[in-house]
N, C-alpha and C positions, 0 to 999 in steps of 0.2 A: 362310402362317405365322400364328401366333397374334397377332403384333404388329399384323396388319392386320385383326383381328377387330373388327367393329362390330356391336353388337346391333341387328339389324334385325328387322322383322316375320317375314321368311322364316326367320331363324335361330331366332327364338322357336318357330316351328312345328316345326323340326327337333328342338329340345331339349325340347319339351313333354312327350314321353314320358319323358325322363330326369328332368325336374322332378317328374313324377307319382311315379316310383319313389322319388326322394329324399324327397318329402313323406311317402309311406307308410312308408319306413324311419324317418324322424325321428319320426313320430307313433305308430308301433306297436312298433318294436323297441328304442327307447332310453329308455322310461319307467323310473323317474319323473324328469321334469324339466318345466320350464314349457312348456306346449303353445303352438303358434302360434295366432294368432287364427283363429277359424272364419269365414272370409270368402272370397269368390270374388275372385280377382285377374284383372285384365286381363292380356293377354300382356306388355305393356310394363311393368307394375307387379308382375310376379310375382317375388318374392325368390328362389324356388327356381331359376328360370332363371339369375339372376345368380350364384347359388351354384354351379350346374353349370358355368357359364363360368369362374368363378374356380378351381374345382377342376381343370378341364381345363388352364387356364393354369399353375396351380401344378405339376401333374404334368409339364408341358412345361418347367418351370423359367423360365417367364415371370412372375417374381415381382411386378414392378410392375403388370403388367396384372391379375394375380390379386388384388392388394391393392385395386386400383381397383374391381373387380367385387364383391368381398366387402363392401366399404364401401357399395356401392350396395344390396346385399342387406340389410345391417344397417339402412340407412335405412328400408327398407320393412318390415322385421320384425327387431326386436332382442331377440327372445324365445327364440331357439334356441341351445342350447349348441354344436351342431355348427358353426354359423356362426362363433362366437368361437374354437372350436378351430382351424378353418381359418385364421382371421386370425392366431392365435398361431403356427401352423406357418409361415405366410408371413413373418411378422416374424423368426422364428427363422432361416429360410433366408436372410434379408437381414442376419443378424447384429445384429438390433435386439432384443437379449434383454430389455431392460426392457419394451418394448412387447409382446413375446411373453408375458412373465409377466402383464402386465396383462390381456391378452386371455384367457389360460388361467384366471386367477382369476375372471374374469367368467363363463367357461364353467362353472366349478365352482359358482358361485352359481346358475346356471340349472339345473344338474344335479349334484347332490351325489355321485352314485356314478359319476362319469366317470373310470374308471381310467386311460385313455390320457392324459388331461390331467394327472392327478396325477403320472404317470411323466414326462411331458414337462417339467413344471414342476420336478420334482426334478432332472432332467438339467441344466437351466440353472443351478440353484443349485450343483450339483456342479461344473460347468464353471468357475464363478467361486469355487470353494473355500469356499462357504458351506455347509459340511457339515451343520451342525445343521438348517438349513432343508431341505436335500436329503433327509436321513434322515427328517424329519417327513413329507414328501410321499410318499416311497417306502413308509413304513410304512402310510400311509393307503391307498395303492394295494393293497398286499398284504393289508391288512385287509379290503378289499372283495372280493378274489378270492384266497383262500388257495392256490389251485392255481398261482398265478403265483410259484412258488418261485424263479424266476430273479431276481425283484426283490430277494429276500433277499440275493443275492450282490452286488447293487448297493449295498445297505446295508453289507455287509461291506467293500466297496471304499472307501466313504466313511470308515468307521472306521479303515481302514488309513492312508488319506491324513491322517486326523486324529490319527494316532499313538496310537490307542486299541486296542492289540492284544488285551487281555483281552476287551473288548466285541466286537471282530471275531471272536475265536475262539468266543465265545458264540453269535453269529449263524451261524457256520459249522456249529456243532452243531445249531442250529435248522433250518438248511437240510437237514442230513443226516437229522434226525428226520422232517421233512416229506416228504422224498423217499422214505424207507422206508415211511411211512404211506400215501403216494399211489402206491406201487409204481412210482416213476420212477427211471431210472438217474442216477447222479451225473454231472454234466456235466464236461467238461474245465475249464471256468471254475472250478468248485468246487475241483478238485485244484490248479490254478494259484494261486488265492487262498489256499488252505490252505498251499501251499508258501511263499508270500510271508510269511504270518503267522508260520509256524514259523521261517523264515529271520530275520525281524526279532526274534524271541524267542531267537535264537542256538541254535536246535535244528536244526543243519545236516543231520545224518543223517536226521532225521524229515522235513525239508523235501525232501531228495532223494527219499525214499521216496514222498512225495506226487507230486512232479513226474514220477516214473517211471510213474505211472498215467495221464498225459496221452496221449491217442491222437494228437492233431494239435498238436504244439508250435507256439506262436506266438513272437513276439519276446520277450515277457515271460518265457515259459518258458525260452528260451535264456539270457536275461539272469540269471535266478535260478539256473540250473544253474552258470553261470560264477561268480557271486558266492559260491555255496555252496562250490564247489571251492577258490576263493581263500581263503575263510574257514578251510578245512581244510588250507591250505598246499599244496594240490595244484594248482600253477600250470600245469603241463603239460597237465592235463586241462581246467582252467578256460579256458585261452586258446583251446582249440578251439571253444568256444561263442561267444567274442567274435569269432573269425575268421569264423564263420558269419554273425554279425550284421553284421560289416563288409562281407561280400559282398552282403548285402541292402541295406545303406545306407552307402555310402562317405562320406557327408557328415555323419555323426554323430560328433562329437568324442569322445564317451564311449568308443567302441570303441577308438580310438587310445590313450586314457588307460589302459584295461585291458590292452591289448597292451604298453604301456610298463611297466606294473607287472610283467608277466611277464618282460620283458627285464631289468628292474631286479633281480628276484630271481634271475635267471640270471647276474647280475653283468656283463651285456652293456650297459654304461653308454652306449656310443655309440648303439646302436639304441634304447635306452630314451629317451635325450635327444631323439632325432629324433621318436619317437612322441609324447612329451609336448609338444614344441614345436608339432607339427602339430595336436594336440588343442586347444591354446590358440588356434591360428590359426582353427580352425573354431568354437570356443566358448570365449570368454574367461572365462566363468563357472565353468569347471571348475577350481576353486581347489585341488583336491587335487594337481594337477600341480605346483604351486609347492612342495609338501612334498618331492616326489621330485626335482625339479630342484635344490632346495636341498641335498639329500643328495648328488646327483651333483657339484654344484659343490664341495661340501666334500671329496668324495673326490678331486677334481682339484686341490685346494689353492687354489681361488679363493674365499677367505673373504668378500670384499666381495660377490660375486655370490650366494653362499650366504645371507648375511645379508639381502640384498634379497628373495630368494625366501621365506625364512622369515617376514620381516615381512609380506609380502603374504598369506601363508597364515594368519597369526595374526589378520588382520583379519576372518576368518570364524569362525563358531561350529564348534568341533571337539570331539571326545571328550576327556574330562578327562585321560586317560592320554597321548594325543597332544599335548594342549595343554601339559602339564607337560614333556614331552620337548622341545618346540620352545622353550618359554620358557627352559629351561636352555641350549639351544643358542644362542639369541639373546643371552642374558646373557654367555655364554662368548665368543662372537664379538665382541661389542661391547667387552668387556674386552681381548681380544687385539688388536683394531684400535687401541684407545686406547694400549696399551703400545707397539705398533709405531710409532705416530706419535711417541710420546715418544722412542723410541730413535733415530728418524730425525732428530729435531730436537735 
């Protein structure tokens, strides 16, 4: 096992050929960037051998060993962008994102046209919802290689998460134009993201039209199908997609929430209530369940329970129309409960 790897003279000899190949790749295939020192290394002081050991450990998911060896390589030569890229990859695998970004940015300083590192850096920023920074690095990556139109779709996704639908749509059109110019087929990811943008713009029929062009539907595709049909008040069709999602992931509270909405609209309040309560058991952040539970309790004549659910629901940001509805319901219930207490006393 790699945990028992010790860099010995014999191991240097085994890796010397690998180190030579790495040296040639780094110095001939990756220009322009800062070149290594033109010097002859002894076997024990050869940074390329430590890099090779680190890379081997990284690929075997022996991340702490990989980090130890790349640090040794960098002590011997801190001038190679690839060394810092590998260091960043290792930190990222260890969920040390700040250290990963630091290593990636150093790699970029060593080699300004390092597309893979721009993309990796953007990915970390996107993960942490720092969309402006993520977009900046994605754009630099695709600017270096316009053929990487897949990166445009990553930019689109950032704008979607940032709730900038008009800009997202603009970049979808940019992807489409580039794909036509480069004679590349439109990817499933393009149709899914286009479907998502159109759904969020409340263009439900157009969204479904885009989703129908997806050849291999993923979970997001199924989710968008369900949401579109619900928005069109076709709950019977929509719930079939949420049932598929539930079969794939029975621990996701959202699928029970959407099944509950189906039963609610069928006026099957007993099954709806069960679905909503189980959804909350799995994920207490699904605040929309409180809206429907409040309506169910109101239908059952339990005004105190309904008021409690509506109050919980209003603690969250909701659409203006829904907020107005619930505010009126809360006011009415509070008044009714006050009058009831007066009558009892």
